[in-house]
C-alpha positions, 0 to 999 in steps of 0.5 A: 499500500502506496499509503499517501494520496495521488496528485493532481493534473500532473504536467511535464515539459511546460516552460521555454525549454520543456524543462518544468513539471506540475501538480497539485495536492488532491487535498484542498486547503479550502474549496478550491484552493490547493498547493501546486508542486513545481520541478524545475531541471536547470541547464546543469542537469540539477533540480530546483523546486518551488511551490505555491498555494493557489486556485485549481482554476489557474492556468498552469501556464501562468505559474510558469512563467511567474517560475521562469520570471523569478529566474530571469530576476535572480540571474540578472541580480547574480550578474549584477553582483558580479559587475559590483564585486569586480 
């Protein structure tokens, strides 16, 4: 017996690089709100994980865009810090 509830709406191959997977919990926090889990495989072959409490009505492409925007911001911050060090 697995003893865990299965994920809902599991999607793979999302994002610009087709490297993002998303699923949501089948246990809801309230009415149509539940936790969504996101896995991103980086270009270096490592994995980053994110989670977000969100409505089940949200389009996964919006979550993907949020993650990709966050990664762009982090990349710009890293570049900015590198410039400041030199």
